[in-house]
Steps between C-alpha positions, in 0.01 A plus 500: 500500500642835402461826687237636260261203540550504879415870510184441291395216732547714814319791339206274405471364854514853639224614259275211606557581867402864444190397304388264777555760773318776314203278410451388861515860620250612238250238617495641854244779537629805679373578847331816371251308285455183703410363838598180674294183539580251777309172538600279793384144565312412815594169664137392441576465127716192564862401455467297179280746312600763247293815474414637159485879504368647177552871441305613195530148358874458565547203736762489776552186711574552868657194656512398865721736701485763224309818433431730208667840543531699178433844353158541339408773256267775615139462395225239510585129534311174551653253747396135512633250754453126477671166560528213252290279729230757579154375405340836576463815297834692505503822699505807279540861604561840344792714613573858403869573554621850584865584423735449794248299707546145630209257496545200730274195510501160667373200307309277739282190478153548644272254675348411161855404382497781242795740483450873552707818523476700819642851524794502743502764770874552489739527211774237492 
């Protein structure tokens, strides 16, 4: 390998690294036009159960010992929470997000074994 081909190879790798970094930064909404959504799991959900959190149709799986904690764009959203084994109607709710605000919920299993989102009193 000569110096010229080595330089081209290093330059190509560097260009890919920059492209990856800039694309991941562009996908993150700024704090001025977004809020924050946090969904925690209650122990009543179970240890072997994944939660399915749908935000405007985009599904996020929340495994045992995990939580959803991500920026969410300002405006109106529809949240749906469910489990793969739930035989009940999934819980659906509307949420209007104001910029800079945090919205915290706890996903819990009710006495009817359905899963619901309860607004958390404190922000994690």
